[in-house]
Biotite code that builds the C-alpha atoms (Angstrom):
import biotite.structure as struc

atoms = struc.array([
    struc.Atom([62.340, -45.573, 77.173], chain_id="A", res_id=1, res_name="MET", atom_name="CA", element="C"),
    struc.Atom([62.853, -44.090, 80.615], chain_id="A", res_id=2, res_name="ALA", atom_name="CA", element="C"),
    struc.Atom([62.793, -40.603, 82.065], chain_id="A", res_id=3, res_name="GLU", atom_name="CA", element="C"),
    struc.Atom([65.580, -39.826, 84.526], chain_id="A", res_id=4, res_name="LEU", atom_name="CA", element="C"),
    struc.Atom([65.006, -37.104, 87.127], chain_id="A", res_id=5, res_name="ASN", atom_name="CA", element="C"),
    struc.Atom([67.737, -35.719, 89.374], chain_id="A", res_id=6, res_name="ILE", atom_name="CA", element="C"),
    struc.Atom([66.166, -33.687, 92.175], chain_id="A", res_id=7, res_name="VAL", atom_name="CA", element="C"),
    struc.Atom([68.278, -31.623, 94.611], chain_id="A", res_id=8, res_name="GLY", atom_name="CA", element="C"),
    struc.Atom([71.176, -34.088, 94.753], chain_id="A", res_id=9, res_name="VAL", atom_name="CA", element="C"),
    struc.Atom([74.049, -33.200, 97.104], chain_id="A", res_id=10, res_name="SER", atom_name="CA", element="C"),
    struc.Atom([77.096, -35.280, 98.014], chain_id="A", res_id=11, res_name="LYS", atom_name="CA", element="C"),
    struc.Atom([80.111, -34.802, 100.307], chain_id="A", res_id=12, res_name="SER", atom_name="CA", element="C"),
    struc.Atom([83.201, -36.851, 101.079], chain_id="A", res_id=13, res_name="PHE", atom_name="CA", element="C"),
    struc.Atom([84.903, -36.350, 104.475], chain_id="A", res_id=14, res_name="ASN", atom_name="CA", element="C"),
    struc.Atom([83.287, -32.921, 104.893], chain_id="A", res_id=15, res_name="ASN", atom_name="CA", element="C"),
    struc.Atom([84.292, -31.877, 101.359], chain_id="A", res_id=16, res_name="LEU", atom_name="CA", element="C"),
    struc.Atom([81.118, -30.940, 99.504], chain_id="A", res_id=17, res_name="LYS", atom_name="CA", element="C"),
    struc.Atom([81.290, -32.108, 95.892], chain_id="A", res_id=18, res_name="VAL", atom_name="CA", element="C"),
    struc.Atom([77.711, -31.830, 94.593], chain_id="A", res_id=19, res_name="LEU", atom_name="CA", element="C"),
    struc.Atom([75.346, -29.097, 95.741], chain_id="A", res_id=20, res_name="ASN", atom_name="CA", element="C"),
    struc.Atom([71.615, -29.318, 95.055], chain_id="A", res_id=21, res_name="ASN", atom_name="CA", element="C"),
    struc.Atom([71.856, -30.561, 91.463], chain_id="A", res_id=22, res_name="ILE", atom_name="CA", element="C"),
    struc.Atom([68.597, -30.915, 89.548], chain_id="A", res_id=23, res_name="SER", atom_name="CA", element="C"),
    struc.Atom([67.832, -31.692, 85.910], chain_id="A", res_id=24, res_name="PHE", atom_name="CA", element="C"),
    struc.Atom([65.756, -34.086, 83.814], chain_id="A", res_id=25, res_name="THR", atom_name="CA", element="C"),
    struc.Atom([66.817, -36.470, 81.066], chain_id="A", res_id=26, res_name="ALA", atom_name="CA", element="C"),
    struc.Atom([63.776, -36.983, 78.861], chain_id="A", res_id=27, res_name="LYS", atom_name="CA", element="C"),
    struc.Atom([63.102, -40.475, 77.460], chain_id="A", res_id=28, res_name="PRO", atom_name="CA", element="C"),
    struc.Atom([65.489, -41.382, 74.675], chain_id="A", res_id=29, res_name="GLY", atom_name="CA", element="C"),
    struc.Atom([67.488, -38.158, 74.905], chain_id="A", res_id=30, res_name="LYS", atom_name="CA", element="C"),
    struc.Atom([71.257, -37.736, 75.260], chain_id="A", res_id=31, res_name="LEU", atom_name="CA", element="C"),
    struc.Atom([72.272, -35.318, 78.022], chain_id="A", res_id=32, res_name="ILE", atom_name="CA", element="C"),
    struc.Atom([75.817, -33.961, 77.865], chain_id="A", res_id=33, res_name="GLY", atom_name="CA", element="C"),
    struc.Atom([77.449, -32.842, 81.120], chain_id="A", res_id=34, res_name="VAL", atom_name="CA", element="C"),
    struc.Atom([80.298, -30.313, 81.117], chain_id="A", res_id=35, res_name="LEU", atom_name="CA", element="C"),
    struc.Atom([82.180, -28.593, 83.906], chain_id="A", res_id=36, res_name="GLY", atom_name="CA", element="C"),
    struc.Atom([85.622, -27.647, 85.203], chain_id="A", res_id=37, res_name="PRO", atom_name="CA", element="C"),
    struc.Atom([88.049, -30.454, 85.946], chain_id="A", res_id=38, res_name="SER", atom_name="CA", element="C"),
    struc.Atom([87.454, -31.865, 89.427], chain_id="A", res_id=39, res_name="GLY", atom_name="CA", element="C"),
    struc.Atom([83.991, -30.355, 89.811], chain_id="A", res_id=40, res_name="CYS", atom_name="CA", element="C"),
    struc.Atom([82.296, -33.689, 90.485], chain_id="A", res_id=41, res_name="GLY", atom_name="CA", element="C"),
    struc.Atom([81.080, -34.964, 87.102], chain_id="A", res_id=42, res_name="LYS", atom_name="CA", element="C"),
    struc.Atom([82.179, -38.545, 87.803], chain_id="A", res_id=43, res_name="THR", atom_name="CA", element="C"),
    struc.Atom([80.714, -38.368, 91.311], chain_id="A", res_id=44, res_name="THR", atom_name="CA", element="C"),
    struc.Atom([77.409, -37.331, 89.754], chain_id="A", res_id=45, res_name="LEU", atom_name="CA", element="C"),
    struc.Atom([77.415, -40.379, 87.485], chain_id="A", res_id=46, res_name="LEU", atom_name="CA", element="C"),
    struc.Atom([78.307, -42.634, 90.399], chain_id="A", res_id=47, res_name="ARG", atom_name="CA", element="C"),
    struc.Atom([75.303, -41.281, 92.306], chain_id="A", res_id=48, res_name="VAL", atom_name="CA", element="C"),
    struc.Atom([73.067, -41.788, 89.265], chain_id="A", res_id=49, res_name="LEU", atom_name="CA", element="C"),
    struc.Atom([74.320, -45.357, 88.901], chain_id="A", res_id=50, res_name="SER", atom_name="CA", element="C"),
    struc.Atom([73.741, -46.175, 92.577], chain_id="A", res_id=51, res_name="GLY", atom_name="CA", element="C"),
    struc.Atom([77.444, -46.798, 93.261], chain_id="A", res_id=52, res_name="ILE", atom_name="CA", element="C"),
    struc.Atom([77.396, -43.788, 95.597], chain_id="A", res_id=53, res_name="GLU", atom_name="CA", element="C"),
    struc.Atom([74.474, -42.710, 97.767], chain_id="A", res_id=54, res_name="LYS", atom_name="CA", element="C"),
    struc.Atom([73.439, -39.054, 97.746], chain_id="A", res_id=55, res_name="ALA", atom_name="CA", element="C"),
    struc.Atom([73.518, -37.226, 101.078], chain_id="A", res_id=56, res_name="ASP", atom_name="CA", element="C"),
    struc.Atom([70.284, -35.473, 100.111], chain_id="A", res_id=57, res_name="SER", atom_name="CA", element="C"),
    struc.Atom([67.986, -35.240, 97.145], chain_id="A", res_id=58, res_name="GLY", atom_name="CA", element="C"),
    struc.Atom([66.826, -38.110, 94.987], chain_id="A", res_id=59, res_name="LYS", atom_name="CA", element="C"),
    struc.Atom([67.253, -39.865, 91.671], chain_id="A", res_id=60, res_name="VAL", atom_name="CA", element="C"),
    struc.Atom([64.109, -41.138, 89.944], chain_id="A", res_id=61, res_name="LEU", atom_name="CA", element="C"),
    struc.Atom([63.600, -43.425, 86.957], chain_id="A", res_id=62, res_name="ILE", atom_name="CA", element="C"),
    struc.Atom([60.077, -43.038, 85.582], chain_id="A", res_id=63, res_name="ASN", atom_name="CA", element="C"),
    struc.Atom([59.112, -41.305, 88.851], chain_id="A", res_id=64, res_name="ASN", atom_name="CA", element="C"),
    struc.Atom([60.314, -44.238, 90.963], chain_id="A", res_id=65, res_name="GLU", atom_name="CA", element="C"),
    struc.Atom([63.404, -44.707, 93.102], chain_id="A", res_id=66, res_name="ALA", atom_name="CA", element="C"),
    struc.Atom([65.895, -46.911, 91.216], chain_id="A", res_id=67, res_name="PRO", atom_name="CA", element="C"),
    struc.Atom([65.167, -50.574, 91.917], chain_id="A", res_id=68, res_name="ASP", atom_name="CA", element="C"),
    struc.Atom([67.461, -53.334, 90.643], chain_id="A", res_id=69, res_name="THR", atom_name="CA", element="C"),
    struc.Atom([64.414, -55.572, 90.239], chain_id="A", res_id=70, res_name="CYS", atom_name="CA", element="C"),
    struc.Atom([62.751, -53.036, 87.920], chain_id="A", res_id=71, res_name="LYS", atom_name="CA", element="C"),
    struc.Atom([65.450, -50.827, 86.448], chain_id="A", res_id=72, res_name="HIS", atom_name="CA", element="C"),
    struc.Atom([68.701, -51.505, 84.631], chain_id="A", res_id=73, res_name="LYS", atom_name="CA", element="C"),
    struc.Atom([71.528, -48.987, 84.376], chain_id="A", res_id=74, res_name="ILE", atom_name="CA", element="C"),
    struc.Atom([74.375, -49.384, 81.881], chain_id="A", res_id=75, res_name="GLY", atom_name="CA", element="C"),
    struc.Atom([77.715, -47.786, 82.758], chain_id="A", res_id=76, res_name="TYR", atom_name="CA", element="C"),
    struc.Atom([80.664, -47.089, 80.433], chain_id="A", res_id=77, res_name="VAL", atom_name="CA", element="C"),
    struc.Atom([83.584, -46.011, 82.689], chain_id="A", res_id=78, res_name="PRO", atom_name="CA", element="C"),
    struc.Atom([86.587, -43.819, 81.959], chain_id="A", res_id=79, res_name="GLN", atom_name="CA", element="C"),
    struc.Atom([88.944, -46.747, 82.337], chain_id="A", res_id=80, res_name="SER", atom_name="CA", element="C"),
    struc.Atom([87.248, -48.865, 79.625], chain_id="A", res_id=81, res_name="LEU", atom_name="CA", element="C"),
    struc.Atom([87.840, -51.886, 81.845], chain_id="A", res_id=82, res_name="THR", atom_name="CA", element="C"),
    struc.Atom([87.496, -55.278, 80.190], chain_id="A", res_id=83, res_name="LEU", atom_name="CA", element="C"),
    struc.Atom([88.303, -58.615, 81.811], chain_id="A", res_id=84, res_name="TYR", atom_name="CA", element="C"),
    struc.Atom([91.626, -59.649, 80.235], chain_id="A", res_id=85, res_name="PRO", atom_name="CA", element="C"),
    struc.Atom([90.892, -63.374, 80.474], chain_id="A", res_id=86, res_name="TRP", atom_name="CA", element="C"),
    struc.Atom([87.617, -63.055, 78.558], chain_id="A", res_id=87, res_name="ARG", atom_name="CA", element="C"),
    struc.Atom([87.202, -62.548, 74.821], chain_id="A", res_id=88, res_name="THR", atom_name="CA", element="C"),
    struc.Atom([85.414, -59.500, 73.417], chain_id="A", res_id=89, res_name="VAL", atom_name="CA", element="C"),
    struc.Atom([82.195, -61.510, 73.080], chain_id="A", res_id=90, res_name="GLU", atom_name="CA", element="C"),
    struc.Atom([82.518, -62.941, 76.599], chain_id="A", res_id=91, res_name="GLU", atom_name="CA", element="C"),
    struc.Atom([83.051, -59.437, 78.000], chain_id="A", res_id=92, res_name="ASN", atom_name="CA", element="C"),
    struc.Atom([79.941, -58.167, 76.213], chain_id="A", res_id=93, res_name="VAL", atom_name="CA", element="C"),
    struc.Atom([77.909, -61.059, 77.634], chain_id="A", res_id=94, res_name="LEU", atom_name="CA", element="C"),
    struc.Atom([79.149, -60.702, 81.216], chain_id="A", res_id=95, res_name="PHE", atom_name="CA", element="C"),
    struc.Atom([76.149, -58.750, 82.496], chain_id="A", res_id=96, res_name="GLY", atom_name="CA", element="C"),
    struc.Atom([73.733, -61.213, 80.933], chain_id="A", res_id=97, res_name="LEU", atom_name="CA", element="C"),
    struc.Atom([75.535, -64.129, 82.563], chain_id="A", res_id=98, res_name="GLU", atom_name="CA", element="C"),
    struc.Atom([75.131, -62.476, 85.970], chain_id="A", res_id=99, res_name="ILE", atom_name="CA", element="C"),
    struc.Atom([71.402, -62.154, 85.285], chain_id="A", res_id=100, res_name="ARG", atom_name="CA", element="C"),
    struc.Atom([71.106, -65.801, 84.221], chain_id="A", res_id=101, res_name="GLY", atom_name="CA", element="C"),
    struc.Atom([70.013, -65.099, 80.647], chain_id="A", res_id=102, res_name="THR", atom_name="CA", element="C"),
    struc.Atom([69.882, -68.293, 78.580], chain_id="A", res_id=103, res_name="ASP", atom_name="CA", element="C"),
    struc.Atom([72.775, -68.893, 76.203], chain_id="A", res_id=104, res_name="LYS", atom_name="CA", element="C"),
    struc.Atom([70.722, -68.874, 73.009], chain_id="A", res_id=105, res_name="LYS", atom_name="CA", element="C"),
    struc.Atom([69.211, -65.464, 73.719], chain_id="A", res_id=106, res_name="SER", atom_name="CA", element="C"),
    struc.Atom([72.606, -64.150, 74.843], chain_id="A", res_id=107, res_name="SER", atom_name="CA", element="C"),
    struc.Atom([74.327, -65.359, 71.685], chain_id="A", res_id=108, res_name="SER", atom_name="CA", element="C"),
    struc.Atom([71.723, -63.736, 69.431], chain_id="A", res_id=109, res_name="GLU", atom_name="CA", element="C"),
    struc.Atom([72.005, -60.462, 71.329], chain_id="A", res_id=110, res_name="LEU", atom_name="CA", element="C"),
    struc.Atom([75.811, -60.551, 71.256], chain_id="A", res_id=111, res_name="ALA", atom_name="CA", element="C"),
    struc.Atom([75.735, -61.074, 67.497], chain_id="A", res_id=112, res_name="TYR", atom_name="CA", element="C"),
    struc.Atom([73.452, -58.062, 66.970], chain_id="A", res_id=113, res_name="ASN", atom_name="CA", element="C"),
    struc.Atom([75.411, -55.776, 69.314], chain_id="A", res_id=114, res_name="LEU", atom_name="CA", element="C"),
    struc.Atom([78.830, -56.740, 67.997], chain_id="A", res_id=115, res_name="LEU", atom_name="CA", element="C"),
    struc.Atom([77.561, -56.127, 64.479], chain_id="A", res_id=116, res_name="LYS", atom_name="CA", element="C"),
    struc.Atom([76.151, -52.769, 65.572], chain_id="A", res_id=117, res_name="ALA", atom_name="CA", element="C"),
    struc.Atom([79.490, -51.590, 67.013], chain_id="A", res_id=118, res_name="VAL", atom_name="CA", element="C"),
    struc.Atom([81.585, -53.131, 64.216], chain_id="A", res_id=119, res_name="GLY", atom_name="CA", element="C"),
    struc.Atom([83.317, -55.741, 66.360], chain_id="A", res_id=120, res_name="LEU", atom_name="CA", element="C"),
    struc.Atom([81.821, -59.035, 65.239], chain_id="A", res_id=121, res_name="TYR", atom_name="CA", element="C"),
    struc.Atom([84.961, -60.135, 63.382], chain_id="A", res_id=122, res_name="GLU", atom_name="CA", element="C"),
    struc.Atom([86.932, -59.478, 66.594], chain_id="A", res_id=123, res_name="PHE", atom_name="CA", element="C"),
    struc.Atom([84.568, -61.358, 68.918], chain_id="A", res_id=124, res_name="LYS", atom_name="CA", element="C"),
    struc.Atom([87.144, -64.041, 69.748], chain_id="A", res_id=125, res_name="ASP", atom_name="CA", element="C"),
    struc.Atom([89.974, -61.577, 70.410], chain_id="A", res_id=126, res_name="TYR", atom_name="CA", element="C"),
    struc.Atom([91.194, -60.740, 73.910], chain_id="A", res_id=127, res_name="TYR", atom_name="CA", element="C"),
    struc.Atom([91.427, -57.155, 75.220], chain_id="A", res_id=128, res_name="PRO", atom_name="CA", element="C"),
    struc.Atom([95.215, -56.978, 74.790], chain_id="A", res_id=129, res_name="HIS", atom_name="CA", element="C"),
    struc.Atom([94.777, -57.827, 71.107], chain_id="A", res_id=130, res_name="GLU", atom_name="CA", element="C"),
    struc.Atom([92.490, -54.903, 70.218], chain_id="A", res_id=131, res_name="ILE", atom_name="CA", element="C"),
    struc.Atom([92.895, -51.122, 70.034], chain_id="A", res_id=132, res_name="SER", atom_name="CA", element="C"),
    struc.Atom([91.664, -48.519, 72.484], chain_id="A", res_id=133, res_name="GLY", atom_name="CA", element="C"),
    struc.Atom([88.845, -47.571, 70.131], chain_id="A", res_id=134, res_name="GLY", atom_name="CA", element="C"),
    struc.Atom([87.745, -51.204, 69.934], chain_id="A", res_id=135, res_name="MET", atom_name="CA", element="C"),
    struc.Atom([87.792, -51.447, 73.727], chain_id="A", res_id=136, res_name="LYS", atom_name="CA", element="C"),
    struc.Atom([85.522, -48.401, 73.906], chain_id="A", res_id=137, res_name="ALA", atom_name="CA", element="C"),
    struc.Atom([83.091, -50.033, 71.482], chain_id="A", res_id=138, res_name="ARG", atom_name="CA", element="C"),
    struc.Atom([83.210, -53.305, 73.439], chain_id="A", res_id=139, res_name="ALA", atom_name="CA", element="C"),
    struc.Atom([82.402, -51.456, 76.676], chain_id="A", res_id=140, res_name="CYS", atom_name="CA", element="C"),
    struc.Atom([79.500, -49.702, 74.971], chain_id="A", res_id=141, res_name="LEU", atom_name="CA", element="C"),
    struc.Atom([78.177, -53.027, 73.649], chain_id="A", res_id=142, res_name="ALA", atom_name="CA", element="C"),
    struc.Atom([78.483, -54.563, 77.138], chain_id="A", res_id=143, res_name="ARG", atom_name="CA", element="C"),
    struc.Atom([76.493, -51.684, 78.655], chain_id="A", res_id=144, res_name="ALA", atom_name="CA", element="C"),
    struc.Atom([73.803, -52.033, 75.987], chain_id="A", res_id=145, res_name="LEU", atom_name="CA", element="C"),
    struc.Atom([73.609, -55.818, 76.341], chain_id="A", res_id=146, res_name="ALA", atom_name="CA", element="C"),
    struc.Atom([71.525, -55.597, 79.512], chain_id="A", res_id=147, res_name="ILE", atom_name="CA", element="C"),
    struc.Atom([68.972, -53.435, 77.646], chain_id="A", res_id=148, res_name="ASP", atom_name="CA", element="C"),
    struc.Atom([69.414, -50.553, 80.125], chain_id="A", res_id=149, res_name="PRO", atom_name="CA", element="C"),
    struc.Atom([66.723, -48.076, 81.022], chain_id="A", res_id=150, res_name="ASP", atom_name="CA", element="C"),
    struc.Atom([69.476, -45.487, 81.473], chain_id="A", res_id=151, res_name="VAL", atom_name="CA", element="C"),
    struc.Atom([72.964, -45.435, 79.928], chain_id="A", res_id=152, res_name="LEU", atom_name="CA", element="C"),
    struc.Atom([75.762, -43.540, 81.732], chain_id="A", res_id=153, res_name="LEU", atom_name="CA", element="C"),
    struc.Atom([79.009, -42.727, 79.906], chain_id="A", res_id=154, res_name="MET", atom_name="CA", element="C"),
    struc.Atom([81.940, -41.244, 81.834], chain_id="A", res_id=155, res_name="ASP", atom_name="CA", element="C"),
    struc.Atom([84.443, -39.691, 79.405], chain_id="A", res_id=156, res_name="GLU", atom_name="CA", element="C"),
    struc.Atom([84.756, -42.980, 77.508], chain_id="A", res_id=157, res_name="PRO", atom_name="CA", element="C"),
    struc.Atom([86.901, -41.472, 74.733], chain_id="A", res_id=158, res_name="PHE", atom_name="CA", element="C"),
    struc.Atom([89.202, -39.307, 76.859], chain_id="A", res_id=159, res_name="ALA", atom_name="CA", element="C"),
    struc.Atom([92.356, -41.323, 76.184], chain_id="A", res_id=160, res_name="ASN", atom_name="CA", element="C"),
    struc.Atom([91.730, -42.039, 72.508], chain_id="A", res_id=161, res_name="ILE", atom_name="CA", element="C"),
    struc.Atom([93.385, -40.228, 69.597], chain_id="A", res_id=162, res_name="ASP", atom_name="CA", element="C"),
    struc.Atom([91.433, -37.451, 67.881], chain_id="A", res_id=163, res_name="THR", atom_name="CA", element="C"),
    struc.Atom([90.717, -39.302, 64.641], chain_id="A", res_id=164, res_name="GLN", atom_name="CA", element="C"),
    struc.Atom([89.394, -42.412, 66.390], chain_id="A", res_id=165, res_name="THR", atom_name="CA", element="C"),
    struc.Atom([87.486, -40.272, 68.854], chain_id="A", res_id=166, res_name="ARG", atom_name="CA", element="C"),
    struc.Atom([85.568, -38.570, 66.057], chain_id="A", res_id=167, res_name="TYR", atom_name="CA", element="C"),
    struc.Atom([84.729, -41.963, 64.523], chain_id="A", res_id=168, res_name="TYR", atom_name="CA", element="C"),
    struc.Atom([83.465, -43.193, 67.908], chain_id="A", res_id=169, res_name="LEU", atom_name="CA", element="C"),
    struc.Atom([81.317, -40.089, 68.314], chain_id="A", res_id=170, res_name="GLN", atom_name="CA", element="C"),
    struc.Atom([79.645, -40.966, 65.011], chain_id="A", res_id=171, res_name="LEU", atom_name="CA", element="C"),
    struc.Atom([79.165, -44.515, 66.326], chain_id="A", res_id=172, res_name="GLU", atom_name="CA", element="C"),
    struc.Atom([77.509, -43.193, 69.495], chain_id="A", res_id=173, res_name="VAL", atom_name="CA", element="C"),
    struc.Atom([75.099, -41.095, 67.418], chain_id="A", res_id=174, res_name="LEU", atom_name="CA", element="C"),
    struc.Atom([74.244, -44.077, 65.218], chain_id="A", res_id=175, res_name="LYS", atom_name="CA", element="C"),
    struc.Atom([73.720, -46.400, 68.184], chain_id="A", res_id=176, res_name="ILE", atom_name="CA", element="C"),
    struc.Atom([71.748, -43.787, 70.117], chain_id="A", res_id=177, res_name="HIS", atom_name="CA", element="C"),
    struc.Atom([69.446, -43.303, 67.141], chain_id="A", res_id=178, res_name="GLN", atom_name="CA", element="C"),
    struc.Atom([68.980, -47.072, 66.836], chain_id="A", res_id=179, res_name="LYS", atom_name="CA", element="C"),
    struc.Atom([68.455, -48.000, 70.506], chain_id="A", res_id=180, res_name="TYR", atom_name="CA", element="C"),
    struc.Atom([67.145, -44.636, 71.817], chain_id="A", res_id=181, res_name="LYS", atom_name="CA", element="C"),
    struc.Atom([68.476, -45.123, 75.332], chain_id="A", res_id=182, res_name="LYS", atom_name="CA", element="C"),
    struc.Atom([68.150, -42.274, 77.812], chain_id="A", res_id=183, res_name="THR", atom_name="CA", element="C"),
    struc.Atom([71.817, -41.314, 78.122], chain_id="A", res_id=184, res_name="THR", atom_name="CA", element="C"),
    struc.Atom([73.967, -39.104, 80.345], chain_id="A", res_id=185, res_name="VAL", atom_name="CA", element="C"),
    struc.Atom([77.366, -38.474, 78.724], chain_id="A", res_id=186, res_name="PHE", atom_name="CA", element="C"),
    struc.Atom([80.131, -36.742, 80.708], chain_id="A", res_id=187, res_name="VAL", atom_name="CA", element="C"),
    struc.Atom([83.104, -35.153, 78.936], chain_id="A", res_id=188, res_name="SER", atom_name="CA", element="C"),
    struc.Atom([85.770, -32.468, 79.285], chain_id="A", res_id=189, res_name="HIS", atom_name="CA", element="C"),
    struc.Atom([85.607, -32.000, 75.509], chain_id="A", res_id=190, res_name="ASN", atom_name="CA", element="C"),
    struc.Atom([83.191, -29.177, 74.693], chain_id="A", res_id=191, res_name="VAL", atom_name="CA", element="C"),
    struc.Atom([83.147, -29.934, 70.972], chain_id="A", res_id=192, res_name="GLU", atom_name="CA", element="C"),
    struc.Atom([82.258, -33.565, 71.699], chain_id="A", res_id=193, res_name="GLU", atom_name="CA", element="C"),
    struc.Atom([79.307, -32.558, 73.868], chain_id="A", res_id=194, res_name="ILE", atom_name="CA", element="C"),
    struc.Atom([77.988, -30.043, 71.318], chain_id="A", res_id=195, res_name="VAL", atom_name="CA", element="C"),
    struc.Atom([78.272, -32.714, 68.611], chain_id="A", res_id=196, res_name="PHE", atom_name="CA", element="C"),
    struc.Atom([76.441, -35.413, 70.588], chain_id="A", res_id=197, res_name="LEU", atom_name="CA", element="C"),
    struc.Atom([74.023, -33.903, 73.090], chain_id="A", res_id=198, res_name="ALA", atom_name="CA", element="C"),
    struc.Atom([70.353, -33.056, 72.820], chain_id="A", res_id=199, res_name="ASP", atom_name="CA", element="C"),
    struc.Atom([70.678, -31.009, 76.014], chain_id="A", res_id=200, res_name="THR", atom_name="CA", element="C"),
    struc.Atom([73.825, -29.676, 77.690], chain_id="A", res_id=201, res_name="VAL", atom_name="CA", element="C"),
    struc.Atom([74.191, -29.325, 81.463], chain_id="A", res_id=202, res_name="ILE", atom_name="CA", element="C"),
    struc.Atom([77.048, -27.028, 82.536], chain_id="A", res_id=203, res_name="VAL", atom_name="CA", element="C"),
    struc.Atom([78.237, -27.449, 86.125], chain_id="A", res_id=204, res_name="LEU", atom_name="CA", element="C"),
    struc.Atom([80.032, -24.886, 88.281], chain_id="A", res_id=205, res_name="THR", atom_name="CA", element="C"),
    struc.Atom([83.295, -25.574, 90.052], chain_id="A", res_id=206, res_name="ARG", atom_name="CA", element="C"),
    struc.Atom([83.128, -27.646, 93.231], chain_id="A", res_id=207, res_name="ARG", atom_name="CA", element="C"),
    struc.Atom([80.767, -27.839, 95.003], chain_id="A", res_id=208, res_name="PRO", atom_name="CA", element="C"),
    struc.Atom([79.045, -28.294, 91.673], chain_id="A", res_id=209, res_name="ALA", atom_name="CA", element="C"),
    struc.Atom([75.594, -26.994, 90.943], chain_id="A", res_id=210, res_name="THR", atom_name="CA", element="C"),
    struc.Atom([73.868, -26.482, 87.603], chain_id="A", res_id=211, res_name="VAL", atom_name="CA", element="C"),
    struc.Atom([75.085, -23.238, 86.047], chain_id="A", res_id=212, res_name="LYS", atom_name="CA", element="C"),
    struc.Atom([73.373, -23.552, 82.667], chain_id="A", res_id=213, res_name="LYS", atom_name="CA", element="C"),
    struc.Atom([70.981, -25.921, 80.922], chain_id="A", res_id=214, res_name="GLU", atom_name="CA", element="C"),
    struc.Atom([70.930, -25.547, 77.149], chain_id="A", res_id=215, res_name="LEU", atom_name="CA", element="C"),
    struc.Atom([68.515, -27.371, 74.829], chain_id="A", res_id=216, res_name="ASP", atom_name="CA", element="C"),
    struc.Atom([70.375, -27.926, 71.549], chain_id="A", res_id=217, res_name="LEU", atom_name="CA", element="C"),
    struc.Atom([67.668, -29.961, 69.844], chain_id="A", res_id=218, res_name="SER", atom_name="CA", element="C"),
    struc.Atom([65.853, -26.882, 68.526], chain_id="A", res_id=219, res_name="THR", atom_name="CA", element="C"),
    struc.Atom([68.737, -24.488, 67.893], chain_id="A", res_id=220, res_name="ILE", atom_name="CA", element="C"),
    struc.Atom([71.195, -27.011, 66.425], chain_id="A", res_id=221, res_name="LEU", atom_name="CA", element="C"),
    struc.Atom([69.371, -29.978, 64.857], chain_id="A", res_id=222, res_name="PRO", atom_name="CA", element="C"),
    struc.Atom([71.215, -33.209, 64.108], chain_id="A", res_id=223, res_name="LYS", atom_name="CA", element="C"),
    struc.Atom([73.187, -34.170, 62.102], chain_id="A", res_id=224, res_name="PRO", atom_name="CA", element="C"),
    struc.Atom([75.611, -31.384, 62.992], chain_id="A", res_id=225, res_name="ARG", atom_name="CA", element="C"),
    struc.Atom([78.620, -29.951, 61.240], chain_id="A", res_id=226, res_name="SER", atom_name="CA", element="C"),
    struc.Atom([81.475, -29.004, 63.555], chain_id="A", res_id=227, res_name="ILE", atom_name="CA", element="C"),
    struc.Atom([82.354, -26.255, 61.067], chain_id="A", res_id=228, res_name="PHE", atom_name="CA", element="C"),
    struc.Atom([78.966, -24.528, 60.972], chain_id="A", res_id=229, res_name="SER", atom_name="CA", element="C"),
    struc.Atom([78.692, -21.012, 62.399], chain_id="A", res_id=230, res_name="GLU", atom_name="CA", element="C"),
    struc.Atom([75.962, -22.109, 64.827], chain_id="A", res_id=231, res_name="GLU", atom_name="CA", element="C"),
    struc.Atom([78.082, -24.995, 66.115], chain_id="A", res_id=232, res_name="PHE", atom_name="CA", element="C"),
    struc.Atom([81.153, -22.810, 66.614], chain_id="A", res_id=233, res_name="LEU", atom_name="CA", element="C"),
    struc.Atom([79.170, -20.084, 68.411], chain_id="A", res_id=234, res_name="ASN", atom_name="CA", element="C"),
    struc.Atom([77.637, -22.563, 70.867], chain_id="A", res_id=235, res_name="ILE", atom_name="CA", element="C"),
    struc.Atom([81.049, -24.154, 71.453], chain_id="A", res_id=236, res_name="ARG", atom_name="CA", element="C"),
    struc.Atom([82.533, -20.707, 72.155], chain_id="A", res_id=237, res_name="LYS", atom_name="CA", element="C"),
    struc.Atom([79.753, -19.773, 74.573], chain_id="A", res_id=238, res_name="ASN", atom_name="CA", element="C"),
    struc.Atom([80.085, -23.020, 76.515], chain_id="A", res_id=239, res_name="LEU", atom_name="CA", element="C"),
    struc.Atom([83.861, -22.631, 76.778], chain_id="A", res_id=240, res_name="ILE", atom_name="CA", element="C"),
    struc.Atom([83.344, -19.119, 78.162], chain_id="A", res_id=241, res_name="GLN", atom_name="CA", element="C"),
    struc.Atom([80.892, -20.431, 80.765], chain_id="A", res_id=242, res_name="LEU", atom_name="CA", element="C"),
    struc.Atom([83.452, -22.970, 81.969], chain_id="A", res_id=243, res_name="ILE", atom_name="CA", element="C"),
    struc.Atom([86.323, -20.486, 81.914], chain_id="A", res_id=244, res_name="GLN", atom_name="CA", element="C"),
    struc.Atom([84.316, -18.174, 84.188], chain_id="A", res_id=245, res_name="GLU", atom_name="CA", element="C"),
    struc.Atom([84.606, -20.817, 86.880], chain_id="A", res_id=246, res_name="GLU", atom_name="CA", element="C"),
    struc.Atom([88.376, -20.352, 87.005], chain_id="A", res_id=247, res_name="PHE", atom_name="CA", element="C"),
    struc.Atom([88.276, -16.579, 87.549], chain_id="A", res_id=248, res_name="THR", atom_name="CA", element="C"),
])
């Protein structure tokens, strides 16, 4: 398990400052939920953490080291849930391993275990156009886990999925997180989703985003959580108020 440290990260695009001195720590094996107003820079933050974008200042550390592709692996589940249409579900899951030259026997065993874990083994030979949005989300999660990442980044992966399926997928994320214990940063607009999933919540301000509030839920709202409990509803209300303050 890896510890992820974000230290004073700032980022601008064409003189528009998006991130402003953001700092927080994701402890090994913990799930960090990130909330904030729409357009505040949550996706940009994940892109910096993944290495897709370079921070203007500050640093990202994995186990107190700068991210190194020879040492560290980062799994990314994007908003778009992009799968290669010409590859089956199993072939999509194995794509990252193919790039790394993993032998076919090891890859096949891993694919079997992951597809079983996300409930997709019977659909392994289907193509993306033949499966539902919820199945695509699970396939993308399995693909990110296939490389055995040190850090898993999830960018609103369930945003365009119906409420019933979304709740089922949240349960799947909890089950998989408990099994694999990957250090995870999960971005969402959905406050209830974050309260349900996260060990720690990071609330960002409007752009340029900085950390407005860091809330450790692990002690005040132990898992498993009921979305109908008084404690859950109070935390949800307080987080919504914090975000709404950014629009006034």
